[in-house]
N, C-alpha and C positions, 0 to 999 in steps of 0.2 A: 686310515687310522689315524696318521701322525702330520700326513700333509694336509692342507687346507685345499684342498680339492672346487676347482673351480673359482678359486680366488685369483685374480689377474695381479701378480707383482709389479711395483715399479719404480722399487727401488733400485738403483743404477747397479749393476750388475754386470762382470766380464760374459760376454756369450759363451757358449758351448761349443765346440768343434765338431762339425757333423759333414763325414767323407762319405764322397761316395765313388766306390773301388771295392777290387779287391784285397778284405782287412788283413792278411797274410804282406802284401807290400805295403799297405796303409802303415801296420804298426812298426814292420823293420825300419819307414823310413821317415815315421812322423812320433814314434813313442820313444821315448827315452828310459833308457834304465833305470828301474825302482821309483817310476813314476805316477804310479795307480795304486788306490790305496782298495779299491774293490772293485772286482771283473764279477760280471752277471753277464751270462751266454744263454741263448736259446737257440740253437744252430740247428738247422735243416735235422729232422729225422731218419735222414733216410729212407722216406714212408712211399716212397714208387709215385708223388702225385704232383700233378701241378696247381700250387696254387694260385685262386685270382683274388683279384680286390673288387669290390664291388663299391664306386663312388657315391659320395651322397648326392641325391637328385638325378640319379641315374640307375637304368635298369644295366647298364654294360658293365659286365664282368671283362678287365682286362688282367693279363696275366702278369701276377707278382713275381713267381719264385718258382723252380719246378726243383721239389725236392725229391731228387736223383742223382746219385752219384754212380758215374760211371768210370770203367780206369782209360781213363783219357791221356792225352800229354801232361796234363796238368797232375795228375793222380801219379803217373809215373816220378813226374820232378818231385812229388811230395816223397815220395818213396824213396828216391835217391837221396835226398836230402837227410832222410832220419839216417839209412843206412850206412851213407859217406858223407858226411858232413863235413870235410876237410872244405877249409874257405870259409865256413859258416860265421857269424859273427855271434852264435847263441851258443851255448853245450848243450850238447843234445846224449843223455845220459845214455852209458854204453848197453844197460839192461833193456834199453827202449828199441835200441837197434836193433839187438839180440832177438826181443820178442816179436818185432815186426816183422825179422825175415824167418823165424817159426811159424807166426802167421800166414804169410807167404808159402808155405811149404804145407800147410796143412788146409788150406783155405784157395785151392785151385779150382772150385767149382763156386767159388764166392767172391769172385775178383772185385764185382761192386761193392761187398761190405770192407775188405781191404783196402779198396778205392777209400771208403768214407774215411774209414779210422786212419790212413796215413794223411789224408787233408783234415783230419783233425787234431791229430798228435800233434804235427809239425806248429799249428797254431797253438796248440796250449803250450807247449815249448815257448815261444813266443810269446804266451800272456804271462809266464813264468818269470820271463826277463824282468818284463815291465811292470811287474807287482811288488809293491817296497816289501819290506821284510814282516812289515807288522799288517801287512794285506790280507785281504781273504778272496775267495772265488766261490761262485757258485753257479753248476753245469746244469743246465736246464735239458732233461732228456726223458724218454720212453722206453719202454721195453727192446726196443727193435735193436737197441746196441749198447742199452745203458751197462750192461754186465762187460764188455767191451771196454768201454770207456772207464769203469772204474779199473779196469785192468792197467789202463794208460795214464790213468791221473795219480795213481798208487807210485809209479815209475816215475812220473815228471817232477810231482811234490812230494811225493814220500808217504808211505804208506803210515806212519807216525802222525799226519797233520790232515790225513784226515779225521773231522770233525762229527759229519753226521749225513745219513740218508733221512732226505724229507719227503714225505710223500704228500702230494699236493690233489686234493679231490678236486676236478676241474669242471664237476656239476652234476647236475640229478641223471638218475637215469630215466632216457626218455624211449618214449614209443619204438624209436628207429633203432637204438640200439638192443632194444631187444630182442629184435629179430635175429640175432646170432646166435648162433650154436655153442655156448660158448660161455662160461663167465663171461659176466661184462665188463669190460676194460672201462675203469673211470680215474683214472690218475695217472699224473705225470712222476717224475722223481728229480729231484733235486739233491747234488751233489755236490756238499761244503767240505771244503778244505782252507787251511791257512797257509800262507808261504811258509812261517814256522812257526810254530806252537811256544818254541822257546822264546821267543819274541813278544813283547805285550800288544798282541793282537786287539783291534776294537772287537768289543761284543756287547751290546749295552743294554745290558741285561736287564735294567729298570727300566726298560721297552718291551723286552720280551713278556708282555704279558696280555689279556685279553682281559674285558667286563665280566663280571660273574652271572648268569643267565636272570632276568626277570625272577622276582621270588626267592632269589637264593639266602638261604640265612641256613649257618652251620650249628649245629651241636655245640653249646656251651660258649656261640660265641668265638671270637679271637679270628675271623676270617681274614684272608691276607688283605689290606685294603688296595693294592694295588690289582688286584683280580686274581686271576687263573693264570699260572705260568703255563707258555705255548710250549707243546712237547712237538715231536718232528712228524704229527699227521697233521696237518692242515687243510680242515674240510668246512668252514664257517662258509658261508652262502654270500659272504662279501667278497669272497675269494676266488668265485665262479667262475669260470670264462666268460668273459664278454659274448661273446661268438653263439653261445646256447642261451642265452637272455635275453629275448626279443625286446623287455624292457630296458637294456641297459643304455645309458645315455651317455657311455663310453665308445660304443662300437662304431669303427669306422669302417666297416666292411674288407679286414681284413683278416684273412680266415685263422691265421694263427695268433693273434692278439691275444694277451695277457691282460688281466685285470690289472688295475692300479694299485689297488690295495697288496695286492702279491709284492710289487716291485717296492711299493712304499714303505713294508713291514723291512723288507730285506736288506734295504738302502740304510733306514732309518738305526737298526739294530745294529749292522753291521761296518757302519761309515760315520763321522762325524762331520757336523757342519764346516765347509771350506775343504773335505776333502774331493779326490777327483773319481770319479764313476767309468768304468770303462764299459761299454756294450761293444762287441764286433759285429753282432748279426744283430744289428738294432730294430730292423724292420721299421714299423708303425709307430715305435718311438716310445712304450712306454716306460723304459725305463730312463730317458732322458728328462720326460716330463717330471718324474717322480723325482730324479736328482734337481733339476731345476726347483721344484716346488720347496723340495728339503733343504736350498740352498749349499747344495754341491755342485762341485765344476765337473763336465760331463766331456767324454768323447763319446759320438757313437758311428759306427761304422755301417753301410750296409752297399752289397754287389748290385741291387738292383735299385735304379734313378726312382720310379715308381714309389718305392719306400721311401727315399732321400723326401721327395716332393710329399709325400702324407705327413711326413716329420716336421716340415716347414710351416706347413698349414696349419697343422696340429697345436706347434708351439704358437704361430703368429695370434691364433684365437686364444691363446690361456695369456700370454707374456706380455707385457709391455715396457719398455723398449724392446727390441728384435733379441729374441733371448740364442741365437745361432750364427755360425759363421760359416759357410759353406766353402767345402774345398774337393777338390777331383773332378768335377762335371769341367766342360769342354770350356777353353779360355782360347781360343784361336780356331780359325777356319781350320787347319790342318788338325786340331786335336778332335772337333766337328767330324770331319771325312775319316778320322781311323774309328771313334764310334761308330761314326754308319756302318763299317766294315765287320767290327766286333761285334755288335750287339746293336742291329736294325731295332728291335724293339724296344730297349731303350733310345736312343736316337729319334726316333717319333715321337717319345712322349717328351722328351726333353724340348726338342723343336717347339714341340703345341705347347708347352710352358713358357717358353721363352715367350713364343707370340703372344700371350696373356689368354691362351684359352686353357681349358679342362676336357673330364670325359664327356664322351659323347652322353646325350639325353636317348638316345634311340634305343630300342627295344632289342636291337641285333647292332653287331659292329660291321655288319656291310649295308650299305646303300644297293641299287638297283646294278650299279658296276664293277664294285670293289671296296676294299674296306673304307671306315672313315676313322682319322685317326685322331679327332677330334672336335672341338666345338670353340666355337670364339663367340657371344654376343658384345654388340655394340649399340648406342645409343645413336638415334638418327637427330634431322634437325630439331624434329617436333619433342625429343626423349623418348621418341617412341625403342622399343626393345629390338633390336635387329639379329636372328639368328644365323650365324655363319658354318659351314663344314668346311674343317680343315683336312687335307692329304697332305701327305708329308711323304718323298720320294728320297731314298735313299740310295741309291745305285746311277740310274742312267739319267743321263740329261733329262729333261721335260721336252716329249713332243707332242704332237697337235693332238694324238688319242688321248694322253693323259688328259689334257685339258678339256676334249668334248666329256671324257668320261666323268669326271669331276662335276661337270656341267649338267648331267643325268643324275648325278646321285643328289645335287640340290634339287632339285624339279621333285626327285623320288620322295625325300623327306621334307619337301615345303618349308626349304630354309629357302632365306633373305640372298647369300652370297655363298661364294667359296674362295678358300686358300690354298693355294698349291706351293706349297714347298719343296725345294728340290737343294740338293748339295752341290748342282751344277748347273753349267749357265743353260737356260732354255734358248731353242733357236728361235729365229727372227719369226720363223712359221708359226713357233708354238705364240709365243707373244702376240703377233698375229688372229689367229683363233680366240686368244681371250678377249681381246679387243670385240671381236666378230660378234658376240653374245650379250652386247650391250653396257651400256651406263648404268648408275644407281643413281635416279632421280633422287633420292634422300641421300644420297651422301655426299652434299655439297661440303660439308663440314671435313671431308677427306680429299679431296683434292690434291693429286699428287700421291695421295697413300693407296686410299681405295677409291676409284672413282668409277669403277667396271664390273660387273657381276662375278665374274671370276679374276682374282688377283693372282700371278707369280710372282713370288718371293725365295730367293734364294739365301741361303746360309750364310752370305757375307753381310749382304742386306740385314739379314735377323740382327745379326752379333755386334751391326754397328749402331743398332736402333732405331735406324731408318726406316725400317718394315713394319715398326710398332705401330699402334695405336695409342698413345698416352693419352690419358684423361678422359677416353673416351670407352674403354673395355669396361661389360659391366660383368665380363667373369663368362665361364660356359653357361 
């Protein structure tokens, strides 16, 4: 509505900050007290689902995040910080401690929900810390836990600072939805609070209007020239979820993607040009794109490296010069090794992207002998496109069996070559096995880089740049 969607801005601006990591840690380490003007968050809803992302040009669905909260070490740590906050640099309201303890007593059979609320509450405490006194926060949620979150927000921000419960109609009633033996659910909730209603918080009322419908006329004239004042039920087609609109040009394959018009409305009305917008669960980057278009500064955080890479690609396709600064991805071999242990999925995708590859075009993620972690395409001496399969090993050193398995996958996929990435050093026998599968007659331009059908790349080589293919990569 207010942003010029699809327009590339070429005016010089400071890039936004895009963090890969746990938002609790990022906020504590990198976001200063009272430095944020607007917070929007669309956290996992505790739907007990594994969400995937489908990459453009690919049939492959890759795990984006798991929307399941369990009582694990992280939840236990969050609970302890809420109930015994000694040493924390942030104030935890006494009533919040009492409520969390009471919930534990009455939710003994619902520990997953207690885990969700503990993880959310400690983060919302940090969000209040970083929010300016004139700032606002919008929490996007669904009926799974919205009633609990309302209690948490009332305690952290104060019930007097609650401004509105907004109902967002996410789409039309599809044939699939009508199968349920229930009233058909077709909305989410946004809980809107300000940090302090006594302060001059931003609400641009002149922008909180939508156009009159075609043919509108008011008896006696005198209709508001600005249009119809927007109420707390948002049901315009323009705001429907891109995921349910097959014709949407916004769709990125990210199942929880929200429409640009929704964030455009929130950011335009509740912040001003030059303000700082924070999205601690930024997903595929709708908030940061809207903020960039509306000339706000922004911070985006996500714990899934695939989401961070989608945001980079999304912004690169819209803005020039580069609109983001990346933080949190491995900066050295030791950090890469730690990522391989802590999150093998993210490690594999990080390695694929660093090599210059992307998602597989295969209809399945598996070749004949094992997973395909990604693909890369190169131009040969004649300019012909050559397809490569990428396999990433994050645990043991590469053995001859791994090399032979990748060679079989290359055959199975009718690809031209394979790249095997390893965190550890391959054995001499593994390198001999790779050479035994023969040279590539079309790859003379890659002599010393890609001269064999199967190439082994170590993470140190990858991070130093010597294992990449500068100037010749066509993409996945």
